LOLUM-615193 format. One line per field, with one value per residue: x, y negated, z negated of N, C-alpha, C, O in turn. Coordinates in pm, whole numbers, plus 50000, padded with zeros to 5 digits. Each point is the difference from the previous one (the first is absolute). Layout:
<rs>
n_xx = c(X,...);
n_yy = c(Y,...);
n_zz = c(Z,...);
ca_xx = c(X,...);
ca_yy = c(Y,...);
ca_zz = c(Z,...);
c_xx = c(X,...);
c_yy = c(Y,...);
c_zz = c(Z,...);
o_xx = c(X,...);
o_yy = c(Y,...);
o_zz = c(Z,...);
</rs>
This chain:
<rs>
n_xx = c(37308,50210,49970,50094,49895,49836,50058,50055,49827,49896,50096,49970,49810,49989,50093,49877,49837,50074,50039,49825,49920,50107,49953,49811,50003,50087,49872,49843,50081,50034,49818,49988,50127,49868,50074,50208,50153,50003,50114,50220,50068,50014,50192,50182,50010,50075,50222,50122,50005,50139,50218,50062,50028,50190,50172,50015,50080,50222,50107,50007,50151,50202,50019,50046,50200,50168);
n_yy = c(70629,50073,50002,50176,50198,50028,50059,50214,50140,50000,50123,50221,50078,50017,50182,50187,50030,50082,50221,50138,50015,50141,50219,50071,50036,50193,50184,50033,50090,50223,50126,50005,50186,50147,49852,50055,49835,49870,50064,49965,49793,49949,50062,49872,49820,50032,50012,49812,49896,50085,49949,49799,49989,50079,49858,49843,50063,50013,49808,49914,50087,49910,49803,50007,50050,49860);
n_zz = c(41517,50010,49778,49901,50011,49849,49792,49957,49969,49802,49836,50011,49911,49777,49908,50005,49848,49805,49983,49967,49792,49862,50014,49903,49778,49927,50010,49843,49811,49990,49956,49775,49997,49895,49848,50069,49993,50181,50181,49989,50051,50217,50099,49969,50131,50207,50029,49995,50199,50154,49991,50078,50222,50086,49989,50161,50199,50021,50034,50207,50141,49975,50104,50218,50085,49964);
ca_xx = c(50128,50029,50006,50136,50013,49919,50069,50116,49952,49954,50117,50071,49917,50016,50134,50002,49925,50079,50111,49943,49963,50123,50058,49916,50024,50134,49997,49925,50084,50104,49936,49967,50124,50069,50131,49995,49978,49863,49911,50019,49933,49856,49970,50006,49881,49886,50014,49964,49856,49925,50019,49923,49858,49971,50001,49878,49886,50011,49962,49856,49934,50017,49905,49863,49979,50024);
ca_yy = c(49930,49947,49853,49956,50006,49894,49872,49995,49984,49862,49913,50009,49932,49856,49962,50005,49883,49880,49996,49966,49859,49920,50010,49918,49858,49965,49999,49881,49882,49995,49962,49858,49924,49982,50064,50128,49985,49954,50113,50094,49942,50016,50142,50030,49940,50084,50123,49970,49971,50126,50069,49927,50024,50137,50001,49932,50089,50111,49948,49976,50130,50058,49935,50039,50145,50060);
ca_zz = c(50002,49868,49993,50034,50145,50057,49976,50089,50137,50016,49993,50128,50100,49980,50047,50146,50048,49972,50096,50132,49997,50003,50134,50089,49970,50050,50147,50042,49973,50104,50127,49990,50015,49873,49992,49930,49856,49976,50026,49889,49883,50020,49985,49856,49938,50038,49923,49862,49994,50007,49872,49898,50026,49956,49853,49954,50027,49904,49869,50000,50003,49867,49909,50035,49989,49866);
c_xx = c(50023,50010,50137,50019,49920,50067,50120,49959,49955,50117,50078,49921,50015,50137,50009,49926,50077,50115,49948,49959,50121,50065,49921,50023,50136,50003,49925,50081,50109,49941,49964,50125,50075,50136,49987,49982,49857,49900,50011,49931,49848,49957,50001,49878,49876,50003,49956,49850,49917,50013,49919,49850,49961,49997,49875,49877,50001,49958,49849,49922,50011,49905,49858,49974,50010,49961);
c_yy = c(49941,49848,49947,49999,49889,49864,49986,49978,49856,49903,50002,49931,49849,49955,50002,49879,49871,49985,49964,49853,49909,50003,49916,49852,49955,49992,49877,49872,49987,49960,49851,49912,49976,50070,50131,49984,49954,50113,50103,49949,50014,50146,50040,49943,50083,50132,49978,49973,50127,50077,49933,50021,50140,50009,49934,50088,50117,49954,49977,50132,50069,49940,50046,50147,50051,49909);
c_zz = c(49861,50005,50040,50151,50066,49983,50092,50145,50026,49997,50132,50111,49989,50049,50152,50058,49977,50098,50140,50007,50007,50138,50099,49978,50052,50152,50051,49978,50107,50134,50002,50008,49870,50004,49921,49848,49966,50022,49887,49874,50012,49987,49853,49928,50031,49923,49855,49987,50005,49869,49890,50017,49956,49848,49945,50020,49901,49860,49992,50000,49865,49899,50026,49970,49856,49888);
o_xx = c(49910,50018,50010,50057,50046,50000,50023,50066,50031,50002,50045,50059,50011,50011,50063,50048,49996,50028,50062,50021,49998,50048,50058,50008,50013,50061,50045,49994,50027,50061,49992,49990,50094,50019,49897,49919,49942,49906,49899,49940,49933,49892,49914,49947,49914,49896,49925,49938,49900,49901,49938,49927,49894,49917,49942,49913,49895,49933,49937,49898,49908,49953,49921,49895,49923,50013);
o_yy = c(49941,49939,49895,49906,49941,49918,49893,49925,49943,49903,49896,49936,49931,49895,49911,49938,49909,49890,49921,49934,49897,49898,49933,49923,49891,49910,49935,49907,49890,49925,49939,49877,49920,50097,50026,50072,50043,50015,50058,50077,50029,50029,50077,50064,50018,50047,50080,50038,50011,50055,50068,50014,50019,50071,50048,50005,50040,50074,50031,50012,50070,50069,50015,50035,50088,50036);
o_zz = c(49940,50105,50063,50055,50099,50092,50057,50073,50105,50076,50047,50086,50102,50063,50059,50095,50083,50048,50071,50101,50067,50048,50086,50097,50055,50056,50095,50080,50048,50075,50107,50005,49998,50073,49936,49942,49901,49922,49960,49926,49902,49949,49956,49908,49914,49955,49945,49901,49929,49951,49919,49902,49941,49944,49902,49914,49950,49928,49899,49933,49958,49910,49907,49947,49961,49883);
</rs>
């Protein structure tokens, strides 16, 4: 597998996981009784947190591997 294909595959996997995490956070917020804007804000925060965590792991792996 080429490096470009591997990077694209990993990027798509991270995006799918971020969307799933955001959807779960929004659903849990709504089940807890939060309003729609509050649930959307919590979902956006969860999405950003997953993306930031993936970036941090990628940066750390880049320092260790290369």
